[in-house]
C-alpha positions as CSV (number, residue, x, y, z in Angstrom):
1,M,0.0,0.0,0.0
2,K,1.4,3.4,-1.0
3,V,1.5,6.0,1.8
4,K,0.3,9.4,0.8
5,P,2.5,12.3,2.0
6,Q,0.9,14.5,4.7
7,K,0.1,18.0,3.8
8,T,2.0,20.8,5.6
9,D,1.1,24.3,6.4
10,S,3.5,25.7,3.8
11,Y,2.4,26.3,0.3
12,S,4.5,26.6,-2.9
13,A,4.1,28.7,-5.9
14,E,2.2,25.8,-7.5
15,G,-0.5,25.9,-4.8
16,D,-0.8,22.8,-2.6
17,A,1.8,20.7,-4.4
18,S,3.3,17.7,-2.5
19,S,7.0,17.6,-1.5
20,E,7.5,15.0,-4.2
21,D,6.0,17.2,-6.8
22,I,8.1,20.2,-5.7
23,A,11.3,18.0,-5.7
24,R,10.5,16.9,-9.3
25,R,9.8,20.3,-10.7
26,L,12.3,22.5,-8.8
27,K,15.0,23.9,-11.1
28,L,18.0,24.9,-9.0
29,D,19.5,26.8,-11.9
30,K,16.5,29.2,-11.8
31,G,16.9,29.9,-8.1
32,L,18.2,33.1,-6.6
33,G,21.0,31.5,-4.8
34,F,22.3,29.8,-7.9
35,L,22.1,33.0,-9.9
36,V,23.9,35.0,-7.3
37,R,26.7,32.4,-7.2
38,L,26.9,32.5,-11.0
39,L,27.2,36.3,-10.9
40,D,29.9,36.0,-8.2
41,T,31.9,33.6,-10.4
42,R,31.6,35.9,-13.4
43,V,32.6,39.0,-11.4
44,N,35.7,37.1,-10.1
45,V,36.7,36.1,-13.7
46,L,36.2,39.7,-14.9
47,Y,38.2,41.0,-11.9
48,E,41.1,38.7,-12.7
49,R,41.1,39.7,-16.3
50,L,41.0,43.4,-15.6
51,T,43.7,43.3,-12.9
52,A,45.9,40.8,-14.7
53,Q,46.8,39.2,-11.3
54,N,45.4,36.8,-8.7
55,D,47.5,37.8,-5.7
56,I,44.9,40.1,-4.3
57,T,41.3,38.8,-4.1
58,P,38.3,41.0,-4.9
59,R,37.5,41.3,-1.2
60,Q,41.1,42.3,-0.4
61,F,40.9,44.8,-3.2
62,G,37.8,46.2,-1.6
63,V,39.7,46.6,1.6
64,L,42.6,48.3,-0.1
65,L,40.4,50.6,-2.1
66,T,38.4,51.6,0.9
67,L,41.5,52.3,3.0
68,Y,42.9,54.3,0.1
69,Q,39.7,56.4,-0.2
70,Q,38.9,56.7,3.5
71,G,42.2,56.6,5.3
72,T,42.7,54.8,8.6
73,L,39.6,53.0,9.9
74,T,38.7,50.8,12.8
75,L,37.8,47.2,12.0
76,T,34.2,48.0,12.7
77,E,34.1,51.0,10.4
78,L,35.9,49.1,7.6
79,A,33.4,46.1,8.0
80,T,30.5,48.6,7.6
81,H,32.1,50.1,4.5
82,I,32.7,46.9,2.7
83,R,29.7,45.0,4.2
84,V,31.6,42.1,5.7
85,D,31.1,40.5,9.1
86,R,33.7,41.9,11.5
87,S,35.1,38.6,12.6
88,T,35.6,37.5,9.0
89,L,37.3,40.8,8.3
90,G,39.6,40.4,11.3
91,E,41.0,37.2,9.9
92,M,41.4,38.7,6.4
93,I,43.2,41.8,7.8
94,N,45.6,39.5,9.8
95,R,46.5,37.7,6.5
96,M,46.8,41.0,4.7
97,A,49.1,42.4,7.4
98,E,51.3,39.3,7.2
99,R,51.8,40.1,3.5
100,S,52.5,43.8,4.3
101,L,49.4,45.0,2.4
102,V,48.0,46.8,5.4
103,S,49.1,47.6,8.9
104,K,47.0,47.0,12.0
105,R,47.5,48.7,15.4
106,S,45.7,48.9,18.6
107,N,43.2,51.8,18.8
108,G,44.4,54.0,21.7
109,N,40.8,54.9,22.6
110,D,39.6,51.3,22.9
111,R,42.0,48.4,23.5
112,R,39.4,45.9,22.2
113,S,39.4,47.7,18.8
114,A,42.1,48.0,16.1
115,E,42.8,50.5,13.4
116,V,43.8,49.5,9.9
117,Q,45.6,51.5,7.3
118,L,47.4,50.9,4.1
119,A,50.9,49.6,4.7
120,P,53.5,52.4,5.3
121,A,54.7,54.3,2.3
122,E,57.1,51.7,1.0
123,E,57.3,50.4,-2.6
124,R,54.7,47.8,-1.8
125,A,52.1,50.3,-0.5
126,A,52.7,52.6,-3.5
127,E,52.2,49.6,-5.8
128,N,49.0,48.7,-4.1
129,R,47.6,52.3,-4.4
130,D,48.4,52.3,-8.1
131,R,46.8,48.9,-8.6
132,C,43.7,50.1,-6.7
133,R,43.5,53.2,-8.9
134,T,44.0,51.3,-12.2
135,T,41.6,48.5,-11.3
136,A,38.9,50.8,-10.1
137,S,39.2,52.8,-13.3
138,R,39.0,49.7,-15.5
139,I,36.0,48.3,-13.6
140,T,34.2,51.6,-13.7
141,R,34.7,51.9,-17.5
142,T,33.3,48.4,-18.2
143,I,30.0,49.0,-16.4
144,S,27.4,51.1,-18.1
145,A,25.4,53.5,-16.0
146,R,22.2,51.6,-16.6
147,R,23.8,48.2,-15.6
148,S,25.4,49.8,-12.6
149,S,22.2,51.2,-11.3
150,A,20.4,47.9,-12.0
151,F,23.1,46.0,-10.1
152,H,22.9,48.4,-7.1
153,A,19.1,48.2,-7.1
154,M,19.3,44.4,-7.1
155,H,21.9,44.5,-4.3
156,E,19.7,46.7,-2.2
157,A,16.7,44.4,-2.7
158,C,18.7,41.4,-1.7
159,R,20.2,43.1,1.3
160,G,16.7,44.1,2.5
161,T,15.5,40.5,2.0
162,C,18.5,38.8,3.5
163,G,18.5,41.0,6.5
164,R,21.9,40.8,8.3
165,R,24.3,43.7,8.2
166,P,27.9,43.5,9.4
167,R,28.4,43.9,13.2
């Protein structure tokens, strides 16, 4: 005897479809998560082509560009600017400091906090600034105003839906 699945309180777009029906019809490649991951992959490929390097990740580039534009920031301020969780950012900053991309020091006002800045004005820091300028310029030129505004609108819609902001 075949057991009929019990109905649940949740409803799908197809109405009162069973779990089996949903599992048969669900197309992962049409889902938002899949499309966002595909977009992320394409952005990373474009980033590597435009920068002609793979030593600095797109997130690290975001850190370097933000520090270049804003100057010294606390970890919390930087996390807010680049929309990354503070604990994730702390680990990334430690790795970047080991590579002399940035420098990190205790915040005199609050010992629990740290300030981050571009590495001291050595050849490496100057190279990073030039790389930030060049990459930002290339990326800006490749995105039309219409696509840029559509991307930002989609980003804002997703952020509102997904909820969490960096601590």
